[in-house]
DRENDO-1510 file (C-alpha; in Angstrom, 1 decimal, always signed):
<recs>
REC; n; res; u; v; w
REC; 1; MET; +0.0; +0.0; +0.0 .
REC; 2; ALA; +1.0; +3.6; -0.5 .
REC; 3; ILE; -0.2; +7.1; +0.5 .
REC; 4; ALA; -0.3; +10.4; -1.4 .
REC; 5; GLY; -2.0; +13.5; -0.3 .
REC; 6; ASN; -5.4; +12.7; +1.1 .
REC; 7; TYR; -5.6; +9.3; -0.6 .
REC; 8; LEU; -4.7; +5.8; +0.4 .
REC; 9; TYR; -3.9; +3.2; -2.2 .
REC; 10; LEU; -4.3; -0.4; -1.0 .
REC; 11; ALA; -3.7; -3.8; -2.4 .
REC; 12; THR; -6.9; -5.6; -1.5 .
REC; 13; GLY; -6.7; -9.3; -2.2 .
REC; 14; HIS; -9.0; -10.6; -4.9 .
REC; 15; THR; -10.4; -7.2; -5.8 .
REC; 16; GLY; -7.0; -5.6; -6.7 .
REC; 17; LEU; -6.4; -2.0; -5.8 .
REC; 18; CYS; -8.7; +0.3; -4.0 .
REC; 19; ILE; -8.4; +4.1; -3.6 .
REC; 20; VAL; -9.8; +5.6; -0.5 .
REC; 21; ASP; -10.3; +9.3; +0.4 .
REC; 22; ILE; -9.0; +9.6; +4.0 .
REC; 23; THR; -9.5; +13.4; +4.4 .
REC; 24; ASN; -11.9; +12.4; +7.3 .
REC; 25; PRO; -10.4; +9.2; +8.8 .
REC; 26; ASP; -13.6; +7.7; +10.3 .
REC; 27; SER; -15.8; +8.6; +7.3 .
REC; 28; ALA; -13.1; +7.5; +4.7 .
REC; 29; CYS; -14.8; +6.5; +1.5 .
REC; 30; VAL; -13.7; +4.4; -1.5 .
REC; 31; VAL; -13.4; +6.7; -4.4 .
REC; 32; GLY; -12.1; +4.2; -6.9 .
REC; 33; GLU; -11.1; +0.6; -7.5 .
REC; 34; PHE; -8.7; -1.1; -9.8 .
REC; 35; CYS; -9.6; -4.8; -10.3 .
REC; 36; ARG; -7.2; -7.5; -11.2 .
REC; 37; PRO; -7.2; -11.3; -11.1 .
REC; 38; GLY; -5.6; -13.1; -8.2 .
REC; 39; TYR; -4.9; -12.0; -4.6 .
REC; 40; ALA; -3.0; -8.7; -4.1 .
REC; 41; THR; -0.7; -8.7; -1.1 .
REC; 42; THR; +2.0; -6.0; -1.6 .
REC; 43; LEU; +2.1; -2.5; -3.1 .
REC; 44; ILE; +4.7; +0.1; -3.7 .
REC; 45; ARG; +4.5; +3.5; -5.2 .
REC; 46; SER; +6.9; +5.4; -7.6 .
REC; 47; GLY; +5.5; +8.9; -8.4 .
REC; 48; ASN; +2.1; +8.4; -9.9 .
REC; 49; ARG; +2.8; +4.8; -10.7 .
REC; 50; PHE; +1.7; +1.9; -8.5 .
REC; 51; LEU; +3.2; -1.6; -8.6 .
REC; 52; ILE; +1.0; -4.3; -7.3 .
REC; 53; GLY; +2.1; -7.8; -6.5 .
REC; 54; GLY; +0.4; -10.9; -5.1 .
REC; 55; TYR; -0.4; -14.5; -5.3 .
REC; 56; ASN; -1.4; -14.5; -8.9 .
REC; 57; ARG; +2.2; -14.8; -10.1 .
REC; 58; GLY; +2.4; -11.4; -11.6 .
REC; 59; LEU; +3.2; -7.8; -11.3 .
REC; 60; GLU; +0.5; -5.2; -12.3 .
REC; 61; PHE; +1.4; -1.6; -13.3 .
REC; 62; ALA; -1.1; +1.2; -12.8 .
REC; 63; GLU; -1.0; +5.0; -12.9 .
REC; 64; ILE; -3.2; +7.9; -11.8 .
REC; 65; ASP; -4.7; +9.8; -14.7 .
REC; 66; ALA; -5.8; +13.4; -15.0 .
REC; 67; ASN; -9.1; +12.5; -13.4 .
REC; 68; ASP; -7.4; +10.9; -10.4 .
REC; 69; SER; -8.5; +7.5; -11.6 .
REC; 70; LEU; -6.2; +4.5; -11.5 .
REC; 71; VAL; -5.7; +2.9; -14.9 .
REC; 72; SER; -3.8; -0.2; -15.9 .
REC; 73; THR; -0.6; +0.5; -17.8 .
REC; 74; GLY; +0.9; -3.0; -18.0 .
REC; 75; TYR; +1.5; -6.4; -16.5 .
REC; 76; ALA; +4.5; -8.7; -16.1 .
REC; 77; SER; +4.1; -12.4; -15.2 .
REC; 78; THR; +6.4; -14.0; -12.7 .
REC; 79; ASN; +7.1; -17.6; -11.9 .
REC; 80; ASP; +6.0; -17.2; -8.3 .
REC; 81; PRO; +4.0; -14.7; -6.1 .
REC; 82; ILE; +5.7; -11.4; -5.3 .
REC; 83; THR; +6.5; -11.2; -1.6 .
REC; 84; GLY; +8.4; -7.9; -1.3 .
REC; 85; MET; +9.5; -4.8; -3.3 .
REC; 86; ALA; +11.9; -1.9; -2.9 .
REC; 87; ILE; +13.0; +0.8; -5.3 .
REC; 88; TYR; +16.6; +2.1; -5.8 .
REC; 89; ASN; +17.4; +4.7; -8.4 .
REC; 90; ASN; +15.3; +3.8; -11.4 .
REC; 91; TYR; +15.0; +0.1; -10.6 .
REC; 92; LEU; +12.5; -2.1; -8.9 .
REC; 93; TYR; +13.9; -4.9; -6.8 .
REC; 94; ALA; +11.4; -7.6; -6.0 .
REC; 95; THR; +11.4; -10.9; -4.2 .
REC; 96; ASP; +9.3; -13.9; -5.0 .
REC; 97; TYR; +9.3; -17.4; -3.6 .
REC; 98; HIS; +12.6; -18.4; -5.1 .
REC; 99; GLN; +14.4; -15.5; -6.5 .
REC; 100; GLY; +15.2; -11.8; -6.5 .
REC; 101; LEU; +14.2; -9.8; -9.6 .
REC; 102; ILE; +15.3; -6.5; -11.0 .
REC; 103; TYR; +13.0; -4.4; -13.2 .
REC; 104; HIS; +13.8; -1.2; -15.0 .
REC; 105; LEU; +11.1; +1.3; -14.1 .
REC; 106; ASP; +11.1; +2.7; -17.6 .
REC; 107; SER; +10.4; -0.6; -19.3 .
REC; 108; LEU; +8.5; -2.7; -16.7 .
REC; 109; ALA; +6.1; -4.4; -19.2 .
REC; 110; THR; +8.4; -4.6; -22.2 .
REC; 111; ARG; +11.7; -5.8; -20.7 .
REC; 112; PRO; +12.1; -9.1; -18.8 .
REC; 113; PRO; +13.6; -8.8; -15.3 .
REC; 114; ASP; +17.1; -9.7; -14.5 .
REC; 115; THR; +17.8; -12.2; -11.7 .
REC; 116; MET; +19.9; -10.9; -8.8 .
REC; 117; LEU; +19.6; -13.9; -6.5 .
REC; 118; THR; +18.2; -17.5; -6.7 .
REC; 119; GLN; +17.2; -19.6; -3.7 .
REC; 120; HIS; +15.4; -22.8; -3.1 .
REC; 121; ASP; +13.0; -21.5; -0.5 .
REC; 122; LEU; +10.6; -18.6; +0.0 .
REC; 123; MET; +12.0; -15.1; +0.2 .
REC; 124; HIS; +10.0; -13.0; +2.6 .
REC; 125; ASP; +11.2; -9.4; +2.6 .
REC; 126; ILE; +13.6; -6.9; +1.1 .
REC; 127; ALA; +15.0; -3.5; +2.1 .
REC; 128; VAL; +17.3; -1.2; +0.2 .
REC; 129; SER; +19.6; +1.3; +1.8 .
REC; 130; GLY; +22.4; +3.1; -0.1 .
REC; 131; HIS; +23.4; +0.8; -3.0 .
REC; 132; TYR; +22.8; -2.4; -1.0 .
REC; 133; ALA; +19.7; -4.7; -0.9 .
REC; 134; TYR; +19.1; -6.7; +2.3 .
REC; 135; ILE; +17.0; -9.9; +1.8 .
REC; 136; VAL; +15.6; -12.4; +4.3 .
REC; 137; GLY; +13.4; -15.4; +3.8 .
REC; 138; GLU; +12.4; -19.0; +4.6 .
REC; 139; ASN; +15.6; -20.1; +3.1 .
REC; 140; ARG; +17.0; -19.3; +6.6 .
REC; 141; LYS; +19.4; -16.8; +5.1 .
REC; 142; PHE; +20.2; -13.2; +5.3 .
REC; 143; CYS; +21.7; -12.0; +2.1 .
REC; 144; ILE; +23.3; -8.6; +1.3 .
REC; 145; VAL; +23.5; -7.7; -2.4 .
REC; 146; ASP; +25.6; -4.8; -3.9 .
REC; 147; LEU; +23.5; -2.8; -6.3 .
REC; 148; ALA; +26.3; -0.4; -7.4 .
REC; 149; ILE; +25.8; -1.7; -10.9 .
REC; 150; PRO; +22.0; -2.2; -10.9 .
REC; 151; THR; +21.9; -4.7; -13.8 .
REC; 152; ALA; +24.8; -6.7; -12.3 .
REC; 153; PRO; +24.2; -7.1; -8.6 .
REC; 154; ALA; +26.7; -9.0; -6.6 .
REC; 155; ILE; +26.2; -10.9; -3.4 .
REC; 156; VAL; +28.6; -9.7; -0.8 .
REC; 157; CYS; +27.4; -11.7; +2.2 .
REC; 158; SER; +25.1; -14.6; +2.9 .
REC; 159; LEU; +24.4; -15.7; +6.5 .
REC; 160; ALA; +22.7; -19.0; +7.4 .
REC; 161; PHE; +20.2; -19.2; +10.3 .
REC; 162; ASN; +18.4; -21.9; +12.2 .
REC; 163; TRP; +15.2; -19.7; +12.1 .
REC; 164; PHE; +12.9; -18.0; +9.6 .
REC; 165; PRO; +13.2; -14.2; +9.5 .
REC; 166; TYR; +10.0; -12.7; +8.0 .
REC; 167; LYS; +10.8; -9.0; +8.0 .
REC; 168; ILE; +13.8; -6.7; +7.8 .
REC; 169; VAL; +14.2; -3.0; +8.5 .
REC; 170; VAL; +17.4; -1.1; +7.9 .
REC; 171; ASN; +18.1; +2.1; +9.9 .
REC; 172; GLY; +21.5; +3.7; +9.5 .
REC; 173; ASP; +24.2; +1.2; +10.2 .
REC; 174; TYR; +21.9; -1.4; +11.6 .
REC; 175; ALA; +19.6; -4.0; +10.3 .
REC; 176; TYR; +16.7; -5.3; +12.3 .
REC; 177; LEU; +15.4; -8.9; +11.6 .
REC; 178; GLY; +12.3; -10.4; +13.1 .
REC; 179; GLY; +9.6; -12.9; +12.7 .
REC; 180; SER; +7.3; -15.4; +14.3 .
REC; 181; GLU; +8.4; -16.6; +17.8 .
REC; 182; TYR; +12.1; -16.0; +17.1 .
REC; 183; PRO; +14.2; -13.2; +18.7 .
REC; 184; LEU; +14.5; -9.8; +17.2 .
REC; 185; ARG; +18.1; -9.7; +15.9 .
REC; 186; ILE; +20.1; -6.6; +15.4 .
REC; 187; TYR; +23.1; -6.5; +13.1 .
REC; 188; ASN; +25.8; -3.9; +12.6 .
REC; 189; ILE; +26.0; -3.5; +8.8 .
REC; 190; ALA; +28.5; -0.6; +8.7 .
REC; 191; ASN; +30.5; -3.0; +6.6 .
REC; 192; PRO; +27.9; -4.8; +4.5 .
REC; 193; ALA; +30.4; -7.6; +3.6 .
REC; 194; HIS; +30.8; -8.5; +7.2 .
REC; 195; PRO; +27.6; -7.9; +9.2 .
REC; 196; VAL; +28.0; -8.4; +13.0 .
REC; 197; LEU; +25.2; -9.7; +15.3 .
REC; 198; ILE; +25.2; -7.4; +18.3 .
REC; 199; ASP; +21.9; -8.4; +20.0 .
REC; 200; SER; +19.3; -11.1; +20.1 .
REC; 201; THR; +18.0; -10.6; +23.6 .
REC; 202; TYR; +14.3; -10.3; +23.2 .
REC; 203; SER; +12.5; -13.5; +22.2 .
REC; 204; PHE; +8.8; -13.0; +22.0 .
REC; 205; PHE; +6.3; -13.6; +19.2 .
REC; 206; ASN; +6.7; -10.5; +17.0 .
REC; 207; GLN; +4.2; -10.2; +14.3 .
REC; 208; SER; +5.8; -7.1; +12.8 .
REC; 209; PHE; +7.9; -4.1; +13.8 .
REC; 210; ALA; +8.9; -0.6; +12.8 .
REC; 211; VAL; +12.0; +1.5; +13.5 .
REC; 212; GLN; +12.2; +5.2; +14.0 .
REC; 213; ASN; +15.1; +7.1; +15.4 .
REC; 214; ASN; +16.3; +5.3; +18.5 .
REC; 215; PHE; +13.2; +3.1; +19.1 .
REC; 216; VAL; +11.9; -0.2; +17.8 .
REC; 217; TYR; +8.1; -0.6; +17.9 .
REC; 218; ILE; +7.1; -4.3; +18.0 .
REC; 219; VAL; +3.5; -5.6; +17.7 .
REC; 220; ASN; +2.1; -9.0; +18.4 .
REC; 221; GLY; -1.0; -10.7; +19.8 .
REC; 222; SER; -0.8; -8.8; +23.1 .
REC; 223; GLY; -0.2; -5.3; +21.7 .
REC; 224; LEU; +2.8; -2.9; +21.4 .
REC; 225; THR; +6.2; -3.1; +22.9 .
REC; 226; ILE; +8.7; -0.3; +22.6 .
REC; 227; LEU; +12.5; -0.8; +22.7 .
REC; 228; ASN; +15.1; +1.9; +23.2 .
REC; 229; VAL; +18.0; +1.1; +20.8 .
REC; 230; ASN; +20.1; +4.2; +21.5 .
REC; 231; ASN; +22.7; +1.5; +22.2 .
REC; 232; PRO; +21.7; -1.2; +19.6 .
REC; 233; GLY; +23.9; -3.7; +21.4 .
REC; 234; ALA; +21.9; -3.4; +24.6 .
REC; 235; PRO; +18.3; -2.5; +23.8 .
REC; 236; THR; +15.9; -2.0; +26.7 .
REC; 237; ILE; +12.1; -2.1; +27.0 .
REC; 238; VAL; +10.9; +1.4; +27.8 .
REC; 239; GLY; +7.1; +1.1; +27.3 .
REC; 240; SER; +4.2; -1.0; +26.2 .
REC; 241; TYR; +0.6; -0.8; +25.3 .
REC; 242; SER; -1.8; -3.8; +25.7 .
REC; 243; GLN; -4.6; -4.4; +23.3 .
REC; 244; ARG; -7.5; -6.9; +23.3 .
REC; 245; TRP; -7.2; -7.0; +19.5 .
REC; 246; TRP; -4.6; -9.1; +17.7 .
REC; 247; ALA; -2.0; -6.8; +16.0 .
REC; 248; ASN; -0.7; -7.6; +12.5 .
REC; 249; ASP; +1.4; -4.7; +11.3 .
REC; 250; ILE; +2.7; -1.3; +12.3 .
REC; 251; ALA; +3.9; +1.9; +10.8 .
REC; 252; VAL; +5.3; +4.8; +12.7 .
REC; 253; SER; +5.3; +8.5; +11.8 .
REC; 254; GLY; +6.3; +11.3; +14.1 .
REC; 255; ASN; +4.6; +11.0; +17.4 .
REC; 256; TYR; +2.1; +8.3; +16.3 .
REC; 257; ALA; +2.1; +4.6; +15.8 .
REC; 258; PHE; -0.5; +3.1; +13.4 .
REC; 259; ILE; -1.4; -0.5; +14.2 .
REC; 260; THR; -3.5; -2.9; +12.2 .
REC; 261; ASN; -5.6; -5.3; +14.2 .
REC; 262; GLY; -7.6; -8.5; +13.4 .
REC; 263; ARG; -7.3; -12.0; +12.2 .
REC; 264; PRO; -9.3; -14.1; +9.7 .
REC; 265; GLY; -12.0; -16.0; +11.4 .
REC; 266; GLY; -12.6; -16.1; +15.1 .
REC; 267; ASN; -13.8; -13.3; +17.4 .
REC; 268; TYR; -11.2; -10.6; +16.4 .
REC; 269; GLN; -11.8; -6.9; +15.8 .
REC; 270; ASN; -10.6; -5.6; +12.5 .
REC; 271; ARG; -9.3; -2.1; +13.2 .
REC; 272; LEU; -6.7; +0.5; +12.6 .
REC; 273; SER; -5.5; +1.9; +15.9 .
REC; 274; VAL; -3.8; +5.2; +16.4 .
REC; 275; VAL; -1.4; +5.3; +19.4 .
REC; 276; ASN; +0.4; +8.4; +20.7 .
REC; 277; ILE; +4.0; +7.5; +21.3 .
REC; 278; ALA; +5.3; +11.0; +22.1 .
REC; 279; ASN; +6.3; +9.6; +25.5 .
REC; 280; PRO; +7.6; +6.1; +24.7 .
REC; 281; ALA; +7.3; +5.1; +28.3 .
REC; 282; ALA; +3.5; +5.7; +28.3 .
REC; 283; PRO; +2.0; +5.1; +24.8 .
REC; 284; ARG; -1.8; +5.9; +24.7 .
REC; 285; LEU; -4.5; +5.0; +22.2 .
REC; 286; VAL; -6.1; +8.2; +20.8 .
REC; 287; GLY; -8.6; +6.6; +18.5 .
REC; 288; TYR; -9.3; +3.7; +16.1 .
REC; 289; TYR; -11.1; +3.0; +12.9 .
REC; 290; ASN; -13.0; -0.1; +11.9 .
REC; 291; THR; -11.7; -1.9; +8.8 .
REC; 292; PHE; -13.4; -4.4; +6.5 .
REC; 293; ASP; -10.8; -7.2; +6.9 .
REC; 294; PRO; -7.7; -7.8; +8.9 .
REC; 295; ALA; -5.0; -5.6; +7.4 .
REC; 296; SER; -1.6; -7.1; +6.6 .
REC; 297; GLY; +0.1; -4.1; +5.1 .
REC; 298; ILE; +0.2; -0.4; +6.1 .
REC; 299; LEU; +1.8; +2.8; +4.8 .
REC; 300; VAL; +1.7; +6.3; +6.3 .
REC; 301; SER; +2.1; +9.6; +4.5 .
REC; 302; GLY; +1.4; +12.7; +6.6 .
REC; 303; ASP; -2.1; +12.3; +8.0 .
REC; 304; THR; -3.1; +9.6; +5.6 .
REC; 305; VAL; -2.9; +5.8; +6.2 .
REC; 306; TYR; -3.1; +3.2; +3.4 .
REC; 307; LEU; -4.1; -0.3; +4.3 .
REC; 308; ALA; -4.0; -3.6; +2.5 .
REC; 309; ALA; -6.8; -5.4; +4.3 .
REC; 310; GLY; -7.7; -8.8; +2.8 .
REC; 311; GLN; -10.0; -8.1; -0.1 .
REC; 312; GLU; -10.2; -4.4; +0.6 .
REC; 313; PHE; -7.9; -1.5; -0.1 .
REC; 314; GLY; -8.5; +1.3; +2.5 .
REC; 315; ILE; -7.4; +4.9; +2.6 .
REC; 316; TYR; -7.9; +6.7; +6.0 .
REC; 317; ASP; -7.5; +10.4; +6.8 .
REC; 318; CYS; -6.3; +10.3; +10.4 .
REC; 319; SER; -5.9; +14.1; +10.7 .
REC; 320; GLN; -8.8; +14.2; +13.3 .
REC; 321; ALA; -7.2; +11.6; +15.5 .
REC; 322; LEU; -3.8; +13.3; +15.3 .
REC; 323; GLY; -5.3; +16.6; +16.2 .
REC; 324; VAL; -6.7; +15.4; +19.5 .
REC; 325; VAL; -4.8; +16.1; +22.7 .
REC; 326; ASP; -5.2; +13.2; +25.2 .
REC; 327; ARG; -5.4; +14.6; +28.7 .
REC; 328; SER; -6.4; +11.3; +30.3 .
REC; 329; SER; -5.1; +10.0; +33.6 .
REC; 330; GLU; -5.4; +6.5; +34.8 .
REC; 331; SER; -8.9; +7.3; +36.1 .
REC; 332; ILE; -11.9; +6.9; +33.8 .
REC; 333; PRO; -14.4; +9.8; +33.7 .
REC; 334; ALA; -17.7; +9.0; +35.4 .
REC; 335; SER; -19.8; +10.6; +32.7 .
REC; 336; PHE; -19.8; +12.1; +29.2 .
REC; 337; GLU; -19.4; +15.8; +29.1 .
REC; 338; LEU; -18.7; +18.6; +26.6 .
REC; 339; LYS; -17.4; +21.6; +28.5 .
REC; 340; PRO; -17.8; +25.2; +27.3 .
REC; 341; ASN; -15.2; +26.3; +24.8 .
REC; 342; TYR; -12.4; +28.7; +25.8 .
REC; 343; PRO; -12.1; +31.5; +24.9 .
REC; 344; ASN; -15.7; +32.3; +24.2 .
REC; 345; PRO; -16.3; +34.7; +22.4 .
REC; 346; PHE; -13.3; +33.9; +20.3 .
REC; 347; ASN; -11.5; +35.2; +17.2 .
REC; 348; ALA; -10.6; +32.5; +14.8 .
REC; 349; THR; -9.5; +29.7; +17.2 .
REC; 350; THR; -10.9; +28.2; +20.4 .
REC; 351; GLU; -10.4; +25.1; +22.5 .
REC; 352; LEU; -13.0; +22.4; +23.4 .
REC; 353; LYS; -12.6; +19.9; +26.2 .
REC; 354; TYR; -14.7; +16.7; +26.5 .
REC; 355; SER; -14.9; +13.6; +28.5 .
REC; 356; ILE; -15.7; +10.0; +27.3 .
REC; 357; ALA; -17.0; +7.5; +29.9 .
REC; 358; HIS; -17.2; +4.5; +27.6 .
REC; 359; GLU; -15.4; +3.2; +24.5 .
REC; 360; GLY; -17.3; +3.9; +21.3 .
REC; 361; LYS; -17.9; +6.0; +18.3 .
REC; 362; VAL; -17.6; +9.8; +19.1 .
REC; 363; SER; -18.5; +12.8; +17.0 .
REC; 364; LEU; -17.9; +16.4; +17.6 .
REC; 365; LYS; -19.4; +18.7; +15.0 .
REC; 366; ILE; -19.9; +22.5; +14.6 .
REC; 367; PHE; -23.3; +23.9; +13.2 .
REC; 368; ASP; -24.4; +27.4; +12.3 .
REC; 369; ILE; -27.7; +28.9; +13.5 .
REC; 370; THR; -29.6; +27.3; +10.6 .
REC; 371; GLY; -28.4; +23.8; +11.6 .
REC; 372; ARG; -26.0; +23.4; +8.8 .
REC; 373; GLU; -22.9; +21.5; +9.6 .
REC; 374; VAL; -19.8; +23.7; +9.1 .
REC; 375; ALA; -17.0; +21.6; +10.6 .
REC; 376; LYS; -16.4; +18.0; +11.7 .
REC; 377; LEU; -13.8; +18.0; +14.5 .
REC; 378; ILE; -14.1; +14.4; +15.7 .
REC; 379; ASP; -15.7; +11.4; +14.0 .
REC; 380; PHE; -14.1; +8.1; +15.0 .
REC; 381; HIS; -13.9; +5.6; +17.9 .
REC; 382; GLN; -12.2; +6.6; +21.2 .
REC; 383; ASN; -11.4; +5.0; +24.5 .
REC; 384; PRO; -12.6; +6.4; +27.8 .
REC; 385; GLY; -10.7; +9.6; +28.8 .
REC; 386; GLU; -10.5; +13.3; +28.7 .
REC; 387; TYR; -9.6; +15.0; +25.4 .
REC; 388; VAL; -9.0; +18.5; +24.0 .
REC; 389; VAL; -9.5; +19.6; +20.4 .
REC; 390; HIS; -8.9; +22.9; +18.7 .
REC; 391; PHE; -11.5; +24.6; +16.4 .
REC; 392; ASP; -10.3; +27.1; +13.8 .
REC; 393; GLY; -13.1; +29.3; +12.5 .
REC; 394; LYS; -11.0; +31.6; +10.3 .
REC; 395; SER; -13.0; +30.6; +7.2 .
REC; 396; LEU; -16.4; +31.3; +8.9 .
REC; 397; SER; -18.2; +34.6; +9.3 .
REC; 398; SER; -18.8; +36.2; +12.7 .
REC; 399; GLY; -21.8; +34.9; +14.5 .
REC; 400; THR; -23.3; +32.2; +16.8 .
REC; 401; TYR; -22.4; +28.6; +16.3 .
REC; 402; PHE; -23.1; +25.4; +18.2 .
REC; 403; ALA; -20.7; +22.5; +19.1 .
REC; 404; ARG; -22.5; +19.1; +19.5 .
REC; 405; LEU; -20.9; +16.1; +21.1 .
REC; 406; GLN; -22.5; +12.7; +20.2 .
REC; 407; ALA; -21.4; +9.5; +21.8 .
REC; 408; GLY; -23.9; +6.6; +21.7 .
REC; 409; GLU; -27.1; +7.9; +23.2 .
REC; 410; PHE; -25.4; +10.8; +24.8 .
REC; 411; SER; -25.6; +14.2; +23.2 .
REC; 412; GLN; -24.6; +17.7; +24.5 .
REC; 413; THR; -24.4; +21.1; +22.8 .
REC; 414; GLN; -22.5; +24.2; +23.7 .
REC; 415; LYS; -22.9; +27.7; +22.1 .
REC; 416; LEU; -19.9; +29.3; +20.5 .
REC; 417; VAL; -19.6; +33.0; +19.6 .
REC; 418; LEU; -17.2; +33.9; +16.8 .
REC; 419; LEU; -16.2; +37.6; +16.7 .
REC; 420; LYS; -13.8; +38.9; +14.1 .
</recs>
């Protein structure tokens, strides 16, 4: 999946590619679909072009036209399903079950790929940093490939394991490898020809993970665990967040972690959770959005989140959730309440505080004196707690307005006076 502006582009299983307007995250709507045969599982973006891979043994090429519609521009068959993709310079590097492939982005459909690496078992993931590709897979190997000459890659290192790494993230001079019930392994790759294992302390079932600055964010069946890797050779757990919902994948952007929840079958909630990680020692959920299916892929661009969720491609505008200030303590409010805004009267901006007593869908909207909705500040699910949101009325005329908080059967309205 990929994100651009207010749109999420999602590989959606049997239906192909779905385009979702995420300007309003909780009322995100599908604005276009691109159907293809097979089951789409991975997506990467290069400019206005989307490359979609999956179980159908092929790679689909699509572009956004002048009408913001996604149209097919080509297709390339592969011997096996595509499992991972990365772009370096003007080349696409992809892994399938048994080999690594190199495509020239200017001739995807007309020029057959070159082979950079052949293995006997499934390759799971690929990352590109500098002119090196880092590949892991069920072949129990960690391979590093020099891409200095893109059409003639050279393997500079191949390490054998007794486990199956499913994911790799490269951050600076370090590579982080994880998967299943095996430890998270951290390698110093300052010299790609001689990677050095510096830590494998934490052995817990990690479904997926993300790395940002000096922290690793790991998700699994029980929620989120945050490691401080300021010293990668001696990582320490600094915070955690427990969830009732099974976590599949995670992306981190700025002060927020975006976690996909759910599993096929069973009593699992399919959701996109937004967690504030500004304080890694005390991560807090600020909101979540229901999804159609369990999401196995996630990309974040600004306020927009793109999800590959089973047979659906979802685009979510999370700007509302990111604009909420969580003022919750450990105590849960006894009741719902929308407090008077401050200042009031106000010139352009004002602050609204509200309390949520029970988890559920929450909306906070602004209406003019005719009852016309002029702003939607909140419209997604929230946990119990106390919150603050800012309202900017610079585009509105002076006059009287009304803020209405709706949460389940609870509804409360406060009068706002805008004076310019």
